[in-house]
C-alpha positions as CSV (number, residue, x, y, z in Angstrom):
1,M,58.7,14.0,-44.0
2,Y,56.0,12.5,-41.9
3,K,56.9,9.7,-39.4
4,L,54.8,6.5,-40.0
5,A,52.8,5.4,-36.9
6,G,50.9,2.5,-38.5
7,T,48.2,1.3,-40.8
8,V,44.4,1.2,-40.4
9,S,43.1,-2.3,-39.5
10,G,40.4,-4.0,-37.5
11,D,37.2,-2.0,-36.5
12,V,36.7,1.3,-38.3
13,G,34.0,3.8,-37.5
14,L,33.2,7.5,-38.0
15,H,34.4,8.4,-34.6
16,E,37.2,5.9,-33.9
17,F,39.3,3.3,-35.6
18,D,41.8,0.6,-34.9
19,F,45.2,0.4,-36.5
20,T,48.4,-1.7,-36.4
21,V,51.2,0.2,-34.8
22,T,54.6,0.6,-36.5
23,G,57.4,1.5,-34.2
24,D,57.1,3.3,-30.9
25,L,53.7,4.9,-30.0
26,R,52.2,5.9,-26.7
27,R,48.7,6.5,-25.4
28,N,47.4,10.1,-25.9
29,E,49.8,10.7,-28.8
30,Y,48.4,12.8,-31.7
31,I,48.2,11.2,-35.2
32,K,47.1,12.3,-38.6
33,I,45.6,10.4,-41.5
34,W,44.7,11.4,-45.1
35,N,41.1,11.4,-46.3
36,E,40.5,11.9,-50.0
37,L,37.4,14.0,-49.4
38,D,38.5,16.1,-46.5
39,G,42.3,16.1,-46.5
40,W,44.4,15.5,-43.3
41,I,42.4,14.4,-40.3
42,L,43.7,14.7,-36.7
43,G,43.3,11.9,-34.3
44,R,44.5,10.8,-30.8
45,V,45.6,7.4,-29.6
46,M,43.1,6.3,-26.9
47,S,44.6,3.0,-26.0
48,I,47.1,0.4,-27.0
49,V,44.7,-2.6,-27.3
50,D,47.3,-5.4,-27.8
51,V,50.9,-4.8,-26.8
52,T,52.1,-8.1,-28.4
53,E,50.5,-7.4,-31.8
54,K,50.8,-3.6,-31.4
55,T,47.2,-2.8,-32.1
56,A,45.9,0.6,-31.1
57,T,42.6,2.4,-31.0
58,A,42.4,6.1,-32.0
59,E,39.6,8.7,-31.7
60,I,38.9,11.0,-34.6
61,I,39.2,14.7,-33.7
62,G,38.5,16.1,-37.2
63,Y,39.8,18.7,-39.6
64,K,39.4,22.5,-40.1
65,D,37.2,23.5,-43.0
66,E,37.6,26.7,-45.1
67,R,35.6,28.6,-42.5
68,G,37.9,27.5,-39.7
69,F,35.3,25.2,-38.1
70,L,36.3,21.8,-36.7
71,M,34.5,19.2,-38.7
72,Q,34.1,15.4,-38.5
73,P,34.8,13.3,-41.7
74,Q,31.6,11.8,-43.2
75,S,33.3,8.7,-44.5
76,T,35.3,6.0,-42.8
77,F,39.0,5.1,-43.4
78,T,39.9,2.0,-45.5
79,H,42.0,-0.8,-44.3
80,G,45.7,-0.3,-45.2
81,T,45.6,3.5,-45.1
82,K,48.7,4.9,-43.5
83,V,48.6,6.6,-40.1
84,F,51.3,9.2,-39.3
85,K,52.4,11.0,-36.1
86,A,51.0,14.5,-36.3
87,D,53.3,17.4,-36.6
88,Q,53.3,20.4,-34.2
89,T,51.8,22.9,-36.7
90,F,48.9,20.6,-37.6
91,I,48.1,20.0,-34.0
92,I,48.1,23.7,-33.1
93,E,45.9,24.7,-36.1
94,T,43.4,21.9,-35.6
95,L,43.0,22.2,-31.9
96,G,43.0,26.0,-32.0
97,L,45.9,26.4,-29.6
98,K,46.7,30.1,-29.7
99,S,49.9,31.7,-28.5
100,G,49.9,34.4,-25.8
101,G,47.6,34.8,-22.8
102,I,47.4,32.8,-19.6
103,Y,50.2,30.2,-19.9
104,L,48.9,27.0,-18.2
105,G,51.5,24.4,-19.4
106,M,52.4,22.1,-22.3
107,L,50.2,19.9,-24.4
108,E,51.0,16.5,-22.8
109,G,53.7,14.7,-24.7
110,R,54.4,17.7,-27.0
111,N,56.5,20.8,-26.8
112,I,53.5,23.0,-27.5
113,Q,52.5,25.7,-25.0
114,V,48.8,25.9,-23.9
115,H,47.4,29.3,-23.3
116,L,44.0,30.6,-22.2
117,K,42.6,34.0,-23.0
118,K,42.5,36.2,-19.8
119,E,39.2,37.6,-21.0
120,E,37.7,34.1,-20.9
121,L,38.8,33.5,-17.3
122,I,37.4,36.9,-16.0
123,Q,34.3,37.0,-18.1
124,K,33.3,33.3,-18.3
125,H,34.6,31.8,-15.0
126,C,36.8,28.8,-14.4
127,S,36.8,25.7,-12.1
128,I,39.6,23.5,-10.9
129,L,38.4,20.2,-9.6
130,A,40.4,17.2,-8.3
131,K,40.8,14.7,-5.5
132,T,43.0,15.6,-2.5
133,G,46.7,15.7,-3.3
134,S,46.2,15.8,-7.1
135,G,47.5,19.4,-7.5
136,K,44.4,21.6,-7.6
137,S,45.9,24.3,-5.4
138,Y,49.2,24.1,-7.2
139,T,47.4,24.6,-10.5
140,A,45.4,27.5,-9.1
141,G,48.8,29.0,-8.1
142,V,49.9,28.8,-11.7
143,L,46.7,30.7,-12.9
144,I,47.1,33.3,-10.1
145,E,50.7,33.9,-11.1
146,E,49.7,34.5,-14.7
147,L,46.9,36.9,-13.6
148,L,49.4,38.8,-11.4
149,E,51.8,39.1,-14.3
150,R,49.0,40.9,-16.2
151,N,48.1,43.2,-13.2
152,I,44.6,41.7,-12.9
153,P,43.2,42.4,-9.4
154,L,42.6,39.2,-7.4
155,L,40.6,38.5,-4.2
156,I,41.5,35.1,-2.8
157,I,39.4,33.2,-0.2
158,D,42.0,31.0,1.4
159,P,40.6,28.7,4.2
160,H,43.9,27.0,5.0
161,G,46.6,29.6,4.3
162,E,47.9,27.8,1.1
163,Y,48.5,30.9,-1.0
164,L,50.6,33.2,1.3
165,T,53.8,31.7,-0.3
166,L,52.9,33.5,-3.6
167,K,55.1,36.2,-2.0
168,Y,58.3,34.2,-2.3
169,E,60.1,32.7,-5.3
170,N,60.2,29.0,-5.9
171,K,63.3,27.5,-4.2
172,S,62.7,23.9,-5.0
173,E,65.8,22.6,-6.7
174,E,63.8,19.9,-8.6
175,E,61.3,22.4,-10.0
176,R,64.1,24.9,-10.8
177,R,65.6,22.3,-13.0
178,Q,62.3,22.0,-14.9
179,M,61.9,25.8,-15.5
180,E,64.0,25.9,-18.6
181,K,61.6,23.3,-20.2
182,Y,58.7,25.6,-19.5
183,G,60.5,28.8,-20.4
184,I,60.1,30.5,-17.0
185,T,62.3,31.7,-14.1
186,P,61.7,31.9,-10.3
187,K,59.8,34.9,-9.1
188,G,58.0,36.0,-5.9
189,Y,55.1,38.5,-5.8
190,A,55.7,40.1,-2.4
191,S,55.1,43.6,-3.8
192,K,51.6,42.6,-5.1
193,V,50.3,40.2,-2.4
194,V,48.6,41.4,0.8
195,I,47.4,38.9,3.4
196,Y,44.4,39.7,5.6
197,T,43.4,37.7,8.7
198,P,39.9,37.7,10.3
199,S,41.5,36.2,13.4
200,N,44.6,37.9,14.8
201,F,48.4,38.1,14.4
202,S,49.1,35.5,17.0
203,I,47.1,32.9,15.1
204,N,48.2,34.1,11.6
205,P,51.6,35.7,12.1
206,A,52.2,35.8,8.4
207,A,49.3,38.1,7.8
208,D,49.9,41.7,6.9
209,K,46.6,43.2,8.0
210,L,43.4,42.4,10.0
211,F,40.2,41.8,8.1
212,R,37.1,43.3,9.8
213,I,33.4,43.7,9.0
214,D,31.5,47.0,9.7
215,G,29.9,46.6,13.1
216,I,28.4,50.0,13.3
217,N,24.6,50.5,12.7
218,L,23.9,46.9,11.9
219,S,20.4,46.6,10.4
220,V,17.8,43.9,11.0
221,N,18.4,42.6,7.5
222,E,22.1,42.4,8.0
223,L,21.7,40.5,11.3
224,Y,19.2,38.2,9.7
225,D,21.9,37.4,7.2
226,L,24.2,36.4,10.1
227,F,21.9,33.8,11.7
228,P,18.4,32.3,11.3
229,L,15.6,33.9,13.3
230,T,12.1,33.0,14.1
231,D,9.2,35.5,13.6
232,A,9.2,36.2,17.3
233,Q,12.9,36.8,17.4
234,L,12.8,39.1,14.3
235,G,10.1,41.1,16.1
236,I,12.3,41.5,19.2
237,L,15.3,42.5,17.1
238,Y,13.3,45.0,15.0
239,Q,11.8,46.7,18.1
240,S,15.1,46.9,19.8
241,I,17.0,48.4,16.9
242,N,14.2,50.9,16.2
243,E,14.3,52.0,19.9
244,I,18.1,52.5,19.7
245,K,17.7,54.5,16.4
246,S,15.3,56.9,18.1
247,E,18.0,57.7,20.7
248,K,21.2,57.5,18.7
249,E,22.6,58.2,15.3
250,F,25.4,55.6,15.6
251,Y,25.2,52.4,17.6
252,T,27.3,49.2,18.2
253,V,26.5,45.5,18.6
254,E,27.0,45.9,22.3
255,E,24.1,48.4,22.4
256,I,21.9,46.0,20.5
257,I,22.8,43.2,22.9
258,K,21.9,45.4,25.9
259,K,18.6,46.5,24.3
260,V,17.6,43.0,23.3
261,S,18.4,41.8,26.9
262,E,15.8,44.2,28.2
263,S,13.0,42.4,26.4
264,R,10.5,40.4,28.5
265,S,10.3,37.6,25.9
266,S,12.2,34.4,26.5
267,A,12.9,34.3,22.8
268,K,15.5,37.0,23.4
269,W,18.2,34.7,24.7
270,R,18.9,33.0,21.4
271,I,19.4,36.4,19.8
272,V,21.7,37.5,22.7
273,H,23.7,34.2,22.3
274,F,24.3,34.7,18.6
275,L,25.2,38.4,18.9
276,E,27.6,37.8,21.8
277,R,29.2,34.9,19.8
278,T,29.7,37.1,16.8
279,R,31.0,40.0,18.8
280,E,33.6,37.8,20.6
281,T,35.2,36.7,17.3
282,G,36.4,40.2,16.9
283,I,35.2,40.3,13.3
284,L,33.0,43.4,13.9
285,S,34.7,46.7,14.0
286,D,34.1,50.5,13.7
287,S,37.1,50.5,11.2
288,P,36.1,47.8,8.7
289,T,38.1,46.6,5.7
290,R,36.9,48.5,2.6
291,I,36.3,46.7,-0.7
292,E,38.2,49.5,-2.4
293,E,41.3,48.4,-0.5
294,L,40.7,44.7,-1.2
295,V,40.3,45.1,-4.9
296,E,43.0,47.1,-6.5
297,V,44.8,46.9,-9.9
298,N,48.1,45.0,-9.6
299,K,47.2,43.5,-6.2
300,A,46.1,40.1,-4.8
301,S,44.3,40.3,-1.5
302,I,44.3,37.0,0.3
303,I,41.8,36.4,3.1
304,D,43.7,33.8,5.1
305,M,41.0,32.2,7.3
306,K,43.1,29.8,9.4
307,G,41.8,29.7,12.9
308,A,38.3,30.8,12.0
309,D,35.3,28.6,12.7
310,P,33.6,27.2,9.5
311,K,30.4,29.1,10.1
312,L,32.4,32.4,10.6
313,Q,34.2,31.6,7.3
314,Q,30.9,31.3,5.5
315,L,29.8,34.6,7.0
316,I,33.0,36.3,5.9
317,V,32.6,34.9,2.3
318,Y,29.0,36.0,2.2
319,R,29.7,39.6,3.3
320,I,32.8,40.0,1.0
321,C,31.0,38.5,-2.0
322,K,27.9,40.6,-1.4
323,E,29.9,43.8,-1.1
324,V,32.2,43.3,-4.1
325,F,29.3,42.2,-6.3
326,E,27.5,45.5,-5.5
327,G,30.8,47.4,-5.8
328,R,31.3,46.1,-9.3
329,K,27.8,46.9,-10.4
330,M,28.3,50.5,-9.2
331,G,31.8,50.8,-10.7
332,K,33.4,51.4,-7.3
333,I,36.1,48.7,-7.9
334,P,37.9,47.5,-11.1
335,P,37.1,44.3,-12.9
336,F,38.7,41.4,-11.0
337,M,39.0,37.7,-10.3
338,L,37.4,36.1,-7.2
339,V,39.1,32.9,-6.2
340,I,37.2,30.5,-3.9
341,E,39.3,27.7,-2.5
342,E,37.4,24.8,-0.9
343,A,34.3,25.9,-2.7
344,H,32.2,23.0,-1.5
345,N,32.2,24.7,2.0
346,F,30.8,28.0,0.7
347,C,28.4,26.9,-2.1
348,P,27.5,23.4,-1.2
349,E,25.1,21.3,-3.5
350,K,21.6,20.9,-2.3
351,G,21.3,17.9,0.1
352,F,24.6,18.7,1.9
353,E,25.0,21.3,4.6
354,K,23.7,24.8,4.1
355,A,25.9,27.9,3.8
356,V,24.9,31.5,4.2
357,S,27.3,32.3,1.3
358,S,25.6,29.9,-1.2
359,N,23.1,32.3,-2.7
360,I,25.5,35.2,-3.4
361,L,27.9,32.8,-5.0
362,R,25.2,31.5,-7.3
363,T,24.4,35.1,-8.2
364,I,28.0,35.9,-9.0
365,A,28.3,32.7,-11.1
366,S,25.2,33.6,-13.2
367,E,25.5,37.3,-13.3
368,G,29.1,38.3,-12.4
369,R,30.4,38.1,-16.0
370,K,28.1,41.0,-17.0
371,F,30.0,43.3,-14.6
372,G,33.6,42.1,-15.1
373,L,33.6,39.8,-12.0
374,G,35.3,36.6,-12.8
375,L,35.1,33.5,-10.6
376,L,37.7,30.8,-10.0
377,V,36.1,27.8,-8.2
378,I,38.4,25.2,-6.6
379,S,37.3,22.0,-4.9
380,Q,38.4,18.5,-4.0
381,R,34.8,17.3,-3.8
382,P,33.0,18.1,-7.1
383,A,29.9,16.3,-6.0
384,R,29.5,18.6,-3.0
385,V,29.8,21.9,-5.0
386,D,26.5,23.5,-6.2
387,K,26.0,22.2,-9.7
388,N,24.6,25.6,-10.9
389,V,27.9,27.3,-10.0
390,I,30.1,24.6,-11.7
391,S,27.9,24.7,-14.8
392,Q,28.5,28.4,-15.2
393,C,32.2,27.9,-15.6
394,N,33.2,27.8,-19.2
395,T,36.7,26.8,-18.5
396,Q,37.2,23.5,-16.6
397,I,40.5,22.2,-15.3
398,I,40.1,18.6,-14.0
399,L,42.9,16.8,-12.4
400,R,42.7,13.2,-11.1
401,V,39.3,12.3,-9.7
402,T,38.5,8.8,-8.5
403,N,35.5,9.1,-6.2
404,P,32.4,7.6,-8.0
405,N,30.1,10.2,-6.6
406,D,32.4,13.0,-7.9
407,I,32.7,11.5,-11.3
408,R,28.9,11.1,-11.6
409,A,28.5,14.8,-10.6
410,L,30.9,15.8,-13.3
411,S,29.1,13.7,-15.9
412,R,25.8,15.3,-15.0
413,G,27.1,18.9,-14.8
414,L,29.6,19.1,-17.7
415,E,28.6,18.8,-21.4
416,F,31.9,17.5,-22.7
417,M,32.0,14.5,-20.3
418,S,31.7,11.1,-21.9
419,S,32.4,7.5,-20.7
420,E,35.9,7.7,-22.2
421,I,36.7,10.9,-20.4
422,E,35.3,9.5,-17.2
423,E,37.8,6.7,-17.4
424,E,40.5,9.2,-18.4
425,I,40.2,11.4,-15.3
426,K,40.5,8.3,-13.0
427,R,44.1,7.7,-14.1
428,I,45.4,11.2,-14.9
429,P,49.0,11.3,-13.7
430,Q,50.3,13.8,-11.2
431,G,50.9,17.2,-12.6
432,V,48.6,16.7,-15.6
433,A,45.1,18.1,-16.1
434,L,42.2,17.7,-18.5
435,L,41.4,21.1,-19.9
436,S,38.2,22.2,-21.5
437,S,37.7,25.8,-22.7
438,T,35.6,27.6,-25.3
439,S,38.8,28.8,-27.0
440,I,40.1,25.2,-27.6
441,E,38.3,22.9,-30.0
442,M,38.1,19.9,-27.7
443,P,39.2,18.8,-24.2
444,I,43.0,18.3,-24.1
445,M,45.5,16.9,-21.6
446,V,47.9,19.6,-20.3
447,D,51.2,19.1,-18.4
448,I,50.8,21.9,-15.9
449,R,53.9,24.1,-15.8
450,V,56.0,24.5,-12.6
451,R,55.3,27.5,-10.5
452,R,57.5,30.6,-10.4
453,S,56.5,31.2,-6.8
454,E,56.7,28.9,-3.8
455,H,54.0,26.3,-3.2
456,G,52.2,26.6,0.1
457,G,52.5,22.9,0.9
458,R,56.2,23.1,1.5
459,A,58.3,24.7,4.2
460,V,60.1,27.8,2.8
461,E,62.8,30.2,3.8
462,M,61.7,33.7,3.3
463,E,62.6,37.3,4.1
464,P,59.7,39.7,4.7
465,V,60.3,43.1,3.1
466,E,59.3,44.9,6.3
467,K,61.5,43.1,8.8
468,K,64.6,42.4,6.7
469,K,65.5,39.3,8.5
470,E,65.2,35.6,7.8
471,V,62.0,33.9,9.1
472,R,61.3,30.3,8.6
473,I,57.6,29.6,7.8
474,K,56.6,26.0,8.3
475,D,53.3,24.4,7.3
476,M,51.1,26.4,9.7
477,R,48.5,23.8,9.9
478,N,50.8,21.4,11.7
479,T,52.1,23.8,14.4
480,S,51.0,23.5,18.0
481,E,50.5,27.3,18.0
482,E,47.9,27.2,15.4
483,K,46.1,24.2,16.9
484,E,45.9,26.1,20.2
485,G,44.7,29.2,18.3
486,K,41.9,27.2,16.6
487,R,40.8,25.7,19.9
488,S,40.7,29.2,21.4
489,M,38.7,30.6,18.6
490,I,36.2,27.7,18.5
491,A,35.7,27.9,22.3
492,R,34.9,31.6,22.0
493,L,32.5,31.0,19.1
494,L,30.6,28.2,21.0
495,G,30.6,30.3,24.1
């Protein structure tokens, strides 16, 4: 027996209608209404217009025809037609909510699980956009857990060390109490997660390995990628490297610096400055980190870039992305998901600062899907992310956004955005996200599930597998040790 929600009254159109509410009803609740021509029609309560008179406005979602397509009714409802609360089965069938796959959370207000197809995430890209503190990194952690459960290789660019706690199970008492609701249990992924640092272990003590770039036999093109050069400077560099090649089979950046310093041109000093600055970061090595090590089945490699200067971070992202893209095209590494946190720093929109990593990320966004390279873009400033990258993401997860510039950017870049959705995302509650995906018939509100693993924003107790002793990890960004490490790194970079 269907539960009565009200009767049609007031303004009635093809896309929305008003109705008088009977009993309790809340905003965003799903309703159904009978149409003689098309059968049951699904709708959603957009607003409670008048609390006193209990008048509500609902949007018309539609019905599934015999081909399984979501259709809009061609006739309006008549006044007095009964409105019912929609049942679970009807909601699932009409919205196209499939079981199995990447478990994101529950349809808001309903005990209906929302899943995404893993193939869509890897082949068609995904973005998570939200204002600071709205839960974007937490939501990303949920997706990463789901991909780890399915042994999908992950390469995570982590500027602030937010994802190292994926290793450890969630110990939050409050969230553990919610796990039964979502049908999950606590779990850590220490056996699958490896943390790399481009700095050193004193700055990033939680890291497992050092990350290094190949510093042997650097070519003119590779060095040009590292920093801008004038024609005169390019000429000096080209001549210097050619002279070294005529004498040696293998050479280092130190030898390039020495040879450039011998030039009589004053233009040499800028080259020397950049080369010395790059060398002193320690990022160049004769034992570089190989992409075959970074991208492996059943493994998440996290590049924890705490302590690294922003320009060095962009360089690292550029080199990693360039190598893994070429590696996928050549079949040297398996299909995988590339996660870019703080994406506005690595592929900024035109008009903002430039980044050496921008072009390769645009290329991956437009071509990566052809080679099994999925992209997960995460940012707290949608307006500052390259719109070409965002528009290539077929799955959009949007948490609360209030900045007018960010909202305008979303409206320009995303097809499903409307004035109603713009207002919706301004007041999305904590822990809820607007989800748009090709496998779901229309954007829906999702109550994001709690994480199995620990969230990086909290202090946690953890026991590293190697050391077998308890170590307390606090928010690394707030420790005096890290602040000192950052100052030391920046001082070396600025030379």
